[in-house]
VOMI-230518 format. One record per residue (C-alpha): residue number from 0; y, z, x. Coordinates in steps of 0.02 Angstrom, whole numbers, plus 32768, in hexadecimal, padded with zeros to 4 digits. Layout:
! VOMI-230518
num c2 c3 c1
NUM Y Z X
...
//
This chain:
! VOMI-230518
num c2 c3 c1
0 9284 67E0 B4D6
1 92D5 6780 B448
2 938D 6768 B42C
3 93E4 6744 B385
4 9405 6690 B3B8
5 9353 666C B3F5
6 92EE 65F8 B388
7 9249 664B B360
8 919D 6601 B34E
9 9163 6626 B29D
10 90B3 661A B256
11 90CF 65FD B19C
12 903A 6631 B130
13 900A 65F3 B085
14 8FC1 666C B007
15 8F13 6662 AFBE
16 8F60 6655 AF12
17 8FB2 65B0 AF43
18 8F08 6560 AF27
19 8F39 6575 AE70
20 8FAB 64DF AE56
21 900C 653E ADD0
22 904B 65BF AE4E
23 9109 65C7 AE55
24 90FC 65FB AF0C
25 90DA 6546 AF3C
26 918F 6516 AF19
27 91D8 65B9 AF5B
28 917A 65A7 AFFF
29 91CA 64FE B01B
30 9278 6546 B00A
31 9250 65DD B077
32 9207 6571 B101
33 929C 64FB B0FD
34 931D 6585 B10F
35 92BA 65E1 B195
36 92B4 653F B1F6
37 9370 6532 B1E2
38 939E 65E1 B21A
39 930A 6635 B26F
40 9296 65C3 B2CF
41 9210 653E B2D4
42 918E 6540 B24B
43 90D5 6520 B262
44 907B 651C B1BC
45 8FD1 656D B1BE
46 8F76 64F7 B14A
47 8F27 6539 B0AA
48 8E80 6587 B0CF
49 8DEE 6545 B06A
50 8D80 65DA B044
51 8CE6 659D AFE8
52 8CBD 664F AFB5
53 8D50 6648 AF3C
54 8CDC 65EC AEC6
55 8C64 667F AEC9
56 8CF6 66F3 AEA2
57 8D2A 6685 AE11
58 8C7B 6689 ADC8
59 8C72 6747 ADDD
60 8D1A 675A AD84
61 8CDF 66EE ACF2
62 8C40 6755 ACE8
63 8C99 67FD ACE2
64 8D10 67BB AC5F
65 8C7F 6780 ABF4
66 8C0B 6816 AC0A
67 8C83 68A7 AC28
68 8D23 6864 ABDA
69 8D7D 6889 AC7C
70 8DBA 681A AD09
71 8DA7 681C ADC5
72 8E34 67D8 AE32
73 8DC6 677F AEB0
74 8E5E 673E AF0F
75 8E85 67F4 AF37
76 8DD8 682E AF6D
77 8D98 6875 B012
78 8D18 67EB B022
79 8D95 675C B013
80 8E1A 67B6 B07B
81 8DA0 67CE B10C
82 8D6E 6716 B105
83 8E25 66E2 B104
84 8E52 6753 B197
85 8DC2 6710 B1FF
86 8DF2 665A B1E3
87 8EAB 667F B1F9
88 8E8B 66D4 B2A1
89 8E31 6637 B2DA
90 8EC3 65C9 B2A4
91 8F40 6638 B301
92 8ED8 6641 B3A1
93 8F1E 65E3 B434
94 8FCA 65D0 B3E6
95 9067 6631 B412
96 90D0 6677 B385
97 915E 66F5 B37C
98 913A 6725 B2C8
99 90C2 6703 B239
100 911D 66E7 B194
101 90B6 6702 B0F7
102 90FD 66E8 B048
103 9094 674A AFCB
104 9010 6761 B052
105 8FEA 681C B059
106 8F33 67FA B031
107 8F29 676E B0B0
108 8F63 67DA B142
109 8F0F 687E B10E
110 8E7D 6868 B187
111 8ED7 67FA B206
112 8ED1 683E B2B7
113 8F65 67FD B319
114 8FF1 6835 B38C
115 9069 67BA B33C
116 90E6 6812 B2C9
117 90C9 67EA B212
118 9156 67D2 B195
119 9123 67DD B0DE
120 918A 67B0 B047
121 9155 67C0 AF91
122 91AF 67DF AEED
123 913F 6872 AEBE
124 90A4 68D1 AEF5
125 8FFE 68F2 AEA3
126 902E 69A4 AE73
127 90C9 696C AE15
128 9070 68DC ADBC
129 8FD9 6942 AD85
130 8FDA 6946 ACC6
131 9083 68EC ACCB
132 904A 6837 ACDE
133 8FB6 67FA AC79
134 8F54 67BF AD12
135 8F63 686D AD5D
136 8F26 68C2 ACBF
137 8E7B 68EA AC75
138 8E22 68DF AD1B
139 8D89 6935 AD60
140 8DB8 69D7 ADB9
141 8D6B 6990 AE57
142 8DE2 68FC AE4C
143 8E79 696F AE3C
144 8E3B 69D2 AED1
145 8E20 693D AF43
146 8EC3 68E6 AF13
147 8F28 6984 AF33
148 8ED0 69A8 AFD7
149 8EEF 68F7 B013
150 8FA7 6907 AFE4
151 8FB1 69A9 B047
152 8F57 6961 B0DE
153 8FC1 68C4 B0DE
154 9061 692B B0D8
155 9024 699D B162
156 8FFB 6904 B1CB
157 90A9 68BA B1B0
158 9146 68DD B214
159 91BA 68AB B184
160 91A2 68A9 B0C8
161 922A 684B B069
162 9248 684E AFAD
163 92CA 67F5 AF41
164 92F1 688F AED8
165 9307 694A AEEE
166 927B 6960 AE70
167 9202 6907 AEE5
168 923C 6968 AF7E
169 923C 6A10 AF25
170 918F 69F7 AEDB
171 9149 69D1 AF89
172 9195 6A6E AFD1
173 9157 6AD8 AF3F
174 90AA 6A8A AF28
175 9078 6A6F AFDD
176 90E9 6AE5 B042
177 9114 6A5E B0C2
178 9195 6A88 B148
179 9242 6A6D B0FD
180 9280 6A09 B193
181 9200 6982 B16A
182 9238 6967 B0B7
183 92D3 6901 B08A
184 931D 68B1 AFEF
185 9356 67FC B003
186 9370 6796 AF61
187 931A 66EE AF56
188 937B 664E AF36
189 936C 65BC AEBE
190 92DE 6540 AEB7
191 9356 64B1 AE94
192 937C 642E AF19
193 9428 63FA AEDD
194 9486 647C AE77
195 952C 643E AE32
196 95CB 644B AE9B
197 9632 64E8 AE7F
198 96BD 648E AE22
199 963F 6442 ADA8
200 95E8 64E7 AD85
201 968C 6542 AD6C
202 96CC 64C3 ACEE
203 9646 64FA AC73
204 9688 6510 ABC2
205 9627 655F AB34
206 95EA 64E6 AAB0
207 9614 64E4 A9F5
208 9565 6520 A9CF
209 951F 65AF AA39
210 9492 6561 AA9D
211 940D 65D6 AADF
212 939A 6594 AB68
213 92EE 65E7 AB6F
214 927F 65AF ABFE
215 91CF 65EB AC2B
216 9117 65BE AC20
217 90E3 6663 ABD0
218 912F 6671 AB22
219 90F5 6724 AB08
220 9121 676D ABB3
221 91CB 6718 ABB5
222 91F7 6766 AB0E
223 91EF 66CA AAA2
224 91DF 6729 A9FD
225 927C 678C AA25
226 92D9 66EC AA52
227 92AA 66A3 A9AA
228 92E0 6741 A94F
229 9386 6739 A9AC
230 93A4 6689 A96B
231 938F 66C6 A8B9
232 93FD 675F A8D5
233 9488 66F6 A91F
234 948D 6690 A880
235 949D 6731 A81C
236 9532 675E A88A
237 9585 66B9 A861
238 9561 6668 A90A
239 951C 65B8 A903
240 9498 65B6 A98A
241 9411 6548 A9D5
242 9377 6581 AA34
243 9330 650B AAB7
244 927D 6536 AAED
245 9242 64E8 AB8F
246 919B 64FF ABE7
247 912A 6536 AB59
248 90FA 6513 AAA4
249 911E 65A7 AA30
250 909C 65DD A9AF
251 90AB 657C A90D
252 9101 6608 A8AD
253 9199 65F9 A91E
254 91F2 6560 A8DA
255 92A7 6541 A8AC
256 9315 64AB A88E
257 9386 64E3 A91C
258 92FA 6503 A997
259 92CD 6479 AA11
260 922B 647F AA75
261 920F 6424 AB1B
262 915B 644E AB4E
263 916B 6425 AC07
264 91DF 63DB AC89
265 91A5 63AE AD39
266 922D 63C2 ADBD
267 91D0 634A AE2F
268 91F3 62BC ADB4
269 92AA 628A ADC4
270 92C8 6265 AD0D
271 927F 630D ACD9
272 92DD 6368 AD62
273 937F 631E AD21
274 9352 6351 AC70
275 9335 6403 ACAD
276 93DF 6403 AD04
277 9433 63C1 AC67
278 93EA 6453 AC05
279 9438 64CE AC7F
280 94DD 646F AC72
281 94E1 6460 ABB4
282 94AA 6511 AB86
283 951B 65A7 AB6A
284 949F 662D ABA1
285 93FA 6637 ABFC
286 93A1 66A8 AB81
287 9300 66FA ABBC
288 92D6 67A1 AB68
289 9242 67B1 ABDD
290 91BD 6838 ABC9
291 918A 6833 AC80
292 91DD 67E5 AD18
293 91C5 6804 ADD2
294 926B 67AE ADFA
295 929C 670E ADA0
296 92E3 6683 AE0D
297 9315 6628 AD6E
298 93A5 66A4 AD62
299 93E0 666C AE0E
300 93D1 65B8 ADD8
301 9437 65DA AD3B
302 94BD 662D ADA5
303 94CA 6592 AE13
304 94FD 6534 AD75
305 9577 65BD AD42
306 9504 65E4 ACB0
307 9502 669C AC7C
308 945A 66F0 AC5F
309 9429 6764 ABD2
310 9387 67BF ABF7
311 9326 6862 AC02
312 933A 68ED AC81
313 9285 68F0 ACB5
314 9226 68DE AD5A
315 928B 6885 ADDF
316 9305 682B AD6B
317 9396 6896 ADA9
318 9380 6846 AE54
319 93B6 679F AE0C
320 9428 67D5 AD7C
321 94BA 6847 ADA3
322 94FE 6897 AD06
323 95A4 684A ACD6
324 95A6 67CE AD67
325 9529 6746 AD3C
326 94E8 678D AC99
327 94B2 6825 AC37
328 940F 6884 AC23
329 93D1 68E9 AB8F
330 9346 696B AB95
331 9293 6936 AB6F
332 929F 698C AAC6
333 932A 6915 AA8B
334 9300 689B AA00
335 934E 67FC A9BD
336 93D8 685A A964
337 9418 68AD AA03
338 940F 6809 AA64
339 946A 67AC A9DA
340 94F7 682B A9D8
341 950B 6820 AA96
342 950B 6762 AA97
343 9583 6758 AA04
344 95FE 67CE AA58
345 9603 6768 AAF8
346 9602 66BF AAA0
347 9696 66EF AA32
348 96FE 672D AAC6
349 973E 6692 AB1F
350 9787 66F4 ABB1
351 96E8 675A ABCB
352 967B 66BF ABC8
353 96EB 665E AC40
354 96ED 66F0 ACBA
355 962F 66FE ACB0
356 961F 6646 ACDD
357 968D 665F AD77
358 9635 66FC ADB3
359 9588 66B2 AD94
360 95AC 6623 AE0A
361 95FF 6698 AE87
362 9565 6708 AE8C
363 94F8 6671 AEAD
364 9566 663B AF3E
365 956E 66E7 AF8E
366 94C0 672A AF70
367 9445 66C7 AF05
368 9427 6633 AF7A
369 93A8 660B B001
370 9428 65FF B08D
371 945C 66B3 B06F
372 93A5 66E5 B06C
373 937F 6685 B10D
374 9410 66CF B170
375 93E7 6780 B139
376 932C 676E B15B
377 934D 6722 B207
378 93BA 67B8 B232
379 9334 6832 B1F6
380 92AD 67D8 B25A
381 9311 67E1 B2FC
382 9338 6899 B2DD
383 927E 68BA B2C1
384 924E 685F B360
385 92CF 68C2 B3C1
386 9285 6966 B380
387 91DA 6930 B3BC
388 9212 6922 B471
389 91B6 6999 B4E3
390 9216 6A13 B551
391 91E8 69A6 B5E6
392 9233 690D B590
393 92D2 696E B56F
394 92D8 69AC B623
395 92C0 68FE B66A
396 9344 68B7 B5F7
397 93C0 6939 B633
398 939B 690D B6EA
399 93B4 6854 B6CB
//
């Protein structure tokens, strides 16, 4: 039997996709592990599993793209999932764990045979990303089938499935018909080590020129063209504005004297991390008219700086942006004109902007931080473990 104050033994998995060094889950996993260690128990990392067959999958994917003009998600295939489960079972053998925690690991645990309760967390599922994200589009039908089946099997194998947005939770219930008591919504936090103190964030004042901060590696998916159009429309409305692009290089036709481009900043390099923080501090809005987003931790990060977000109501964005509290969302059909009018209205209203700064930081402190996530997840894990007690366990506990 576990009690809420008992420190648990946690096997922390790493996803197959982490072998891609570009995966954002690498950083997120570090924050999750740290906060679980703080509130829940002792972490044992299950080292990344080297599956040589991934190379075969990569070659097959390239072949289908070349010959059939369709992709195959070899990371999410029966063959690789079975190999992973076999090696994972060997790594777990002979060790004692209270739970297995797997971030974005539905595929990895789909074929895993174990009595240890599994806790999954992911920002979305295969069903919700199909034809929504580019990498989940234009695939072989067999690839769609295997990826969806692995998602279903992983969820069925799990005792808890945690998502940062209601969109993620709802799509799991609707697409895979998982028991509702397994599925919970717990917002993720910020992938920033040292957000500014509250008093610093709340002292934010709008600048003389409206500074829009656009950050993302995918210009098209993040809505870069709409951001550029918004800059032009703001000028038509009499608002002097500046658009700061960070993380990508726009196509050559998108150029303007008041558009600044920073191709890449690496948070692991102190000077570049400080430059990133200064962009959050100096901007007036985080502006991301995204076309597709499973969640968006950058909105949480902006809130920690008291920086309001202007974005799109799509995917899981509403898990990180609460309308009127830390920003505003427009429908996917909105163009640069609608965004410009919204930004101009807020920018011209000193009281509205000041209040948005205060409530953005307040939402970060109450909800959009890793400590809040860790405490809530720890509570859910202990409740799940209590439900798993057998009648005999309950009887013996009552006698004692």
